[in-house]
C-alpha positions in Angstrom: -16.8 76.9 52.0 -13.8 77.0 49.6 -13.8 77.4 45.9 -14.8 74.3 44.0 -12.5 74.1 41.0 -14.9 71.9 39.2 -17.0 74.9 38.6 -14.3 76.4 36.4 -14.2 73.2 34.5 -17.9 73.5 33.7 -17.4 77.1 32.6 -14.4 76.7 30.3 -11.7 74.4 29.4 -8.7 74.6 26.9 -8.7 71.8 24.4 -5.6 71.1 22.4 -6.1 71.9 18.7 -5.1 68.4 17.6 -8.1 67.0 19.7 -10.4 69.7 18.2 -9.3 68.7 14.7 -10.2 65.1 15.4 -13.6 66.1 16.7 -13.0 64.3 20.0 -14.5 66.9 22.2 -17.8 68.7 22.3 -18.1 71.4 25.0 -19.9 72.3 27.1 -21.8 69.1 27.6 -18.7 66.9 27.8 -17.2 69.4 30.4 -20.2 69.0 32.7 -20.1 65.2 32.5 -16.4 65.3 33.2 -16.8 67.5 36.3 -19.3 64.9 37.7 -16.7 62.2 37.4 -14.0 64.1 39.4 -13.6 64.5 43.1 -13.3 68.0 44.6 -9.8 69.3 45.0 -8.6 70.4 48.4 -5.8 73.0 48.7 -2.6 72.2 50.5 -2.1 73.3 54.0 -3.8 76.7 54.9 -3.9 77.9 51.3 -7.0 78.8 49.5 -7.7 78.5 45.7 -8.4 81.6 43.7 -9.0 79.7 40.5 -7.7 77.0 38.0 -7.2 76.3 34.4 -8.4 73.0 33.0 -6.7 71.7 29.9 -7.5 68.7 27.7 -4.2 67.8 26.1 -3.4 65.4 23.3 -1.4 62.2 23.4 0.9 63.0 20.5 -0.8 60.3 18.3 -2.9 60.4 15.3 -5.5 59.2 15.6 -5.5 59.9 19.3 -6.4 57.0 21.7 -6.1 59.0 24.9 -6.2 62.5 26.2 -4.4 64.0 29.1 -6.5 66.1 31.5 -4.4 68.7 33.2 -5.3 71.1 36.1 -3.3 74.1 37.0 -4.6 75.5 40.4 -3.7 78.9 41.8 -3.4 80.3 45.3 -2.9 83.9 44.2 -4.0 86.2 41.3 -0.3 86.8 40.5 0.3 83.1 39.9 -2.9 83.0 37.8 -1.7 85.8 35.6 1.7 84.1 35.3 0.0 80.9 34.1 -2.3 82.8 31.7 0.7 84.4 30.0 2.5 81.1 29.7 -0.6 79.5 28.2 -1.0 82.2 25.6 2.7 81.8 24.7 2.2 78.0 24.4 -0.9 78.5 22.2 1.2 80.7 19.8 4.0 78.1 19.7 1.4 75.3 19.0 -0.2 77.3 16.2 3.2 78.1 14.6 4.1 74.4 14.4 0.6 73.1 13.5 1.1 73.1 9.8 0.5 69.4 8.8 -1.1 66.5 10.7 2.1 64.5 10.4 4.1 67.2 12.3 4.4 66.8 16.0 3.6 69.9 18.0 3.9 71.0 21.7 1.4 70.2 24.4 0.4 72.2 27.5 2.7 70.5 30.1 4.8 72.6 32.4 2.3 75.5 32.9 3.2 77.3 36.1 0.8 76.7 39.0 0.7 76.2 42.8 -0.7 72.8 42.4 -0.5 70.7 39.1 -2.6 67.6 38.5 -3.0 65.4 35.6 -4.7 62.1 34.5 -5.0 60.1 31.3 -8.3 59.4 29.8 -9.3 57.0 27.1 -11.3 58.9 24.4 -14.9 58.8 25.3 -14.3 57.3 28.8 -14.3 58.8 32.3 -11.0 60.1 33.7 -8.7 58.1 35.9 -7.8 59.4 39.3 -6.0 62.8 39.3 -2.3 62.7 40.2 -0.4 65.5 41.8 2.6 66.2 39.5 4.0 69.4 41.3 7.7 68.9 42.0 7.2 70.1 45.6 5.2 67.1 46.5 8.5 65.4 47.7 9.6 68.5 49.7 8.6 67.6 53.3 9.9 69.7 56.2 12.2 67.6 58.6 9.9 68.1 61.6 6.8 66.8 59.6 8.8 63.9 58.1 10.1 62.9 61.6 6.6 63.0 63.1 5.1 60.9 60.3 7.8 58.3 60.5 7.3 58.1 64.3 3.6 57.5 63.8 4.2 54.7 61.4 6.9 53.1 63.5 4.4 52.8 66.4 1.5 51.5 64.4 0.3 47.9 64.8 0.5 47.3 61.0 4.2 48.3 60.8 5.0 46.1 63.8 3.3 43.2 62.1 5.4 43.7 59.0 8.6 43.8 61.1 7.6 40.5 62.6 6.5 38.8 59.4 9.6 39.7 57.2 12.3 37.3 58.2 15.1 39.0 56.4 15.5 42.5 54.9 18.8 43.7 53.6 20.1 46.6 55.7 21.0 48.5 52.6 17.3 49.1 52.0 17.3 51.8 54.7 14.6 52.8 57.2 11.2 54.3 56.8 11.1 57.2 54.5 8.7 60.1 54.4 8.5 60.1 50.6 5.8 62.6 49.4 2.6 64.5 50.1 -0.6 62.8 49.1 -3.6 64.9 48.2 -7.2 63.7 48.9 -8.0 63.2 45.2 -5.3 60.5 45.1 -5.7 58.8 48.5 -9.4 59.0 49.0 -8.8 60.4 52.5 -10.5 63.6 53.5 -7.3 65.5 54.2 -3.8 65.8 52.9 -1.3 63.2 54.2 2.3 62.1 54.1 3.1 58.9 52.3 5.8 57.0 54.3 7.5 54.3 52.4 9.1 51.1 53.7 11.2 49.3 51.0 11.1 45.5 51.3 12.9 44.3 48.2 15.2 45.9 45.5 17.2 44.0 42.9 18.9 47.0 41.3 16.1 47.5 38.8 12.7 47.1 40.6 11.8 47.9 44.1 8.8 46.9 46.1 7.5 47.9 49.5 4.7 49.1 51.7 3.4 52.6 51.9 1.6 54.1 54.9 -0.5 57.3 54.6 -0.3 59.5 57.7 -2.9 62.2 58.3 -1.3 65.6 58.4 -3.5 66.7 61.3 -4.3 63.5 63.3 -1.6 61.1 64.5 -3.0 58.2 62.5 -2.1 55.8 59.7 -5.2 56.1 57.6 -4.4 54.1 54.5 -1.9 51.4 53.5 -0.9 50.1 50.1 1.8 48.1 48.3 4.0 50.1 45.9 6.5 49.3 43.2 9.0 51.4 41.4 11.5 50.9 38.6 14.9 52.6 38.7 15.8 55.0 36.0 
């Protein structure tokens, strides 16, 4: 059985000084309750976790209405040491700028990790679903992308959309293998590839249908509508 990163949350978590100053966090009881509200994290591909750092970050508001929960997960001890050094440097930079409450200070975004997740929380409320924010989530090997698109193209749900949509501008393109989707986002047991099919775009807002393809089984396991705003 792999490492459960929620155990490291129960053991320790970094809390931004601006949240500590506002008395918005009382460890370790809050950390244990927080761990219960979160799903287990599953490492990407054949990787294994060696650890993680959990950070409760502030929303750059006083008084704070929200907090940002960040997770930096590591596959190797080398990456963990790199992250620990970056965190200590960031702590020093925050302390240097934390002179008066009205002064803005840095947060803990951008800490190096193999997988980075975050979610926003209302103060005193359970966290929302964790989101993968690692830049590599949109880096899909051509063979895997082609396979996922082929699976979606042959699915009954996609054929139904093709039949139902009477007109779709050709400039919207074809199916696109857009990004990797971890289990904590999709609710599926394994990682998958999100394949997007754009249906409308007016130059500002686009809407379409997303199909989640299992990375191991040739199946569309989830569908959802999506919307994005340009810029």
